[in-house]
C-alpha positions as CSV (number, residue, x, y, z in Angstrom):
1,M,-4.4,-7.4,1.1
2,L,-4.0,-6.8,-2.6
3,G,-7.1,-6.2,-4.7
4,A,-7.4,-7.1,-8.3
5,I,-6.8,-3.6,-9.5
6,K,-3.7,-3.2,-7.4
7,Q,-2.3,-6.6,-8.7
8,F,-3.0,-5.5,-12.3
9,F,-1.1,-2.3,-11.9
10,Y,1.8,-4.1,-10.2
11,E,2.0,-6.7,-12.9
12,Q,1.8,-4.0,-15.7
13,V,4.4,-1.9,-14.0
14,Q,6.8,-4.8,-13.5
15,R,6.2,-6.1,-17.1
16,G,6.7,-2.7,-18.6
17,V,10.1,-2.2,-16.8
18,S,11.4,-5.7,-17.5
19,E,10.3,-6.0,-21.2
20,S,11.1,-2.6,-22.5
21,G,14.1,-1.9,-20.3
22,D,12.7,1.5,-19.5
23,D,9.9,2.9,-17.5
24,T,7.7,4.3,-20.3
25,H,5.0,1.6,-20.1
26,A,5.1,1.5,-16.3
27,L,4.8,5.3,-16.2
28,N,1.8,5.2,-18.6
29,V,0.0,2.7,-16.4
30,A,0.8,4.7,-13.2
31,T,-0.6,7.9,-14.8
32,A,-3.7,6.0,-15.9
33,A,-4.1,4.7,-12.3
34,L,-4.0,8.3,-11.0
35,M,-6.7,9.3,-13.4
36,I,-8.9,6.4,-12.5
37,E,-8.5,7.3,-8.8
38,A,-9.5,10.9,-9.5
39,M,-12.6,9.7,-11.4
40,R,-13.6,7.5,-8.5
41,A,-13.1,10.0,-5.8
42,D,-16.7,11.3,-5.7
43,F,-18.1,7.7,-5.8
44,N,-19.8,8.6,-9.1
45,A,-17.7,7.5,-12.0
46,S,-19.7,9.0,-14.9
47,Q,-19.5,8.0,-18.5
48,V,-18.3,11.5,-19.3
49,E,-15.4,11.1,-17.0
50,K,-14.6,7.6,-18.3
51,Q,-14.6,9.0,-21.9
52,A,-12.3,11.9,-20.8
53,I,-9.8,9.4,-19.4
54,R,-10.0,7.3,-22.6
55,E,-9.3,10.4,-24.7
56,L,-6.5,11.6,-22.6
57,L,-4.9,8.2,-22.5
58,D,-5.3,7.8,-26.2
59,E,-3.8,11.2,-26.8
60,R,-0.9,11.1,-24.4
61,L,-0.1,7.6,-23.1
62,Q,-0.3,5.0,-25.9
63,L,-2.0,2.3,-23.9
64,S,-3.5,-0.4,-26.0
65,P,-7.3,-0.7,-26.3
66,Q,-7.0,-4.1,-24.4
67,E,-5.1,-2.4,-21.6
68,L,-7.7,0.3,-21.4
69,D,-10.5,-2.2,-21.3
70,E,-8.8,-4.3,-18.6
71,L,-8.0,-1.2,-16.6
72,F,-11.5,0.1,-16.6
73,G,-13.0,-3.3,-15.9
74,L,-10.8,-3.8,-12.8
75,A,-11.3,-0.3,-11.6
76,E,-15.1,-0.7,-11.7
77,Q,-14.9,-4.1,-9.8
78,E,-12.7,-2.5,-7.1
79,V,-14.6,0.8,-6.7
80,D,-15.1,0.2,-3.0
81,E,-11.6,-1.0,-2.3
82,S,-8.9,1.4,-1.3
83,V,-5.9,1.7,-3.6
84,S,-2.6,3.2,-2.5
85,L,-1.5,6.1,-4.5
86,Y,2.2,5.9,-3.5
87,Q,3.3,3.2,-5.9
88,F,2.0,5.2,-8.8
89,T,2.9,8.7,-7.6
90,S,6.5,7.6,-6.7
91,L,7.1,6.4,-10.2
92,V,5.6,9.5,-11.8
93,D,7.6,11.7,-9.4
94,Q,10.9,9.9,-10.1
95,E,10.5,9.7,-13.9
96,L,8.9,12.9,-15.0
97,E,10.3,16.4,-15.1
98,Y,8.4,19.0,-13.1
99,A,6.6,20.5,-16.1
100,D,5.4,17.0,-17.1
101,K,4.1,16.4,-13.5
102,V,2.2,19.6,-13.7
103,R,0.7,18.3,-17.0
104,V,-0.4,15.1,-15.1
105,I,-2.2,17.3,-12.6
106,E,-3.9,19.2,-15.5
107,M,-5.1,15.9,-16.9
108,L,-6.5,15.0,-13.5
109,W,-8.4,18.3,-13.5
110,Q,-9.7,17.5,-17.0
111,V,-11.1,14.2,-15.7
112,V,-12.8,15.7,-12.6
113,Y,-14.2,18.6,-14.5
114,A,-15.5,16.4,-17.4
115,D,-18.9,16.2,-15.8
116,D,-18.9,20.0,-15.3
117,R,-18.9,19.8,-11.5
118,L,-16.1,19.5,-8.9
119,D,-16.8,17.4,-5.9
120,K,-14.9,18.2,-2.7
121,Y,-13.5,14.6,-2.7
122,E,-12.3,15.0,-6.2
123,E,-10.5,18.1,-5.3
124,Y,-9.0,16.4,-2.3
125,V,-7.6,13.5,-4.3
126,V,-6.1,15.8,-6.9
127,R,-4.5,17.9,-4.1
128,K,-3.1,14.8,-2.5
129,I,-1.6,13.6,-5.8
130,A,-0.1,17.0,-6.4
131,D,1.4,17.0,-2.9
132,L,2.9,13.5,-3.6
133,L,4.3,14.8,-6.9
134,H,5.8,17.8,-5.1
135,I,3.8,20.3,-7.2
136,S,3.8,23.8,-5.7
137,H,0.5,25.2,-4.6
138,K,0.8,28.0,-7.2
139,D,1.2,25.4,-10.0
140,F,-1.6,23.3,-8.6
141,I,-4.0,26.3,-8.7
142,Q,-2.8,27.5,-12.1
143,S,-3.3,24.0,-13.6
144,K,-6.9,24.0,-12.1
145,H,-7.7,27.4,-13.7
146,R,-6.3,26.4,-17.1
147,V,-8.8,23.5,-17.4
148,M,-11.7,24.9,-15.3
149,P,-14.9,25.2,-17.4
150,D,-16.1,28.7,-17.9
């Protein structure tokens, strides 16, 4: 059963690939999906975490304000519904170089640390995503320490 958020991501990924002829748009949406999932992991999506995601997306991914608004609206509606990470992690894993995948993990750490606390569920989701992206444990830990608040 596909939820609204899963359908949105699927449509955006398919549209990005077919319209642009490359995976840039699809990759951006997939990366945003991973950040939303990390934010929702502790069942407390704070404004600070939402703002961190918006800033990271604005800085790195070039999603339009309309796409950001739609993405957040759907994510909030589907907060209790499970979303498969595989369709997003597989695209990121295939399209990004290793160093860029480590940067995605750093962005996830920035999101979960935005509220100055790390929940065990947030850490679990980031670890799961890192595993799906084939990030070494060493790089997983180093990326965590680079963004960890003092």
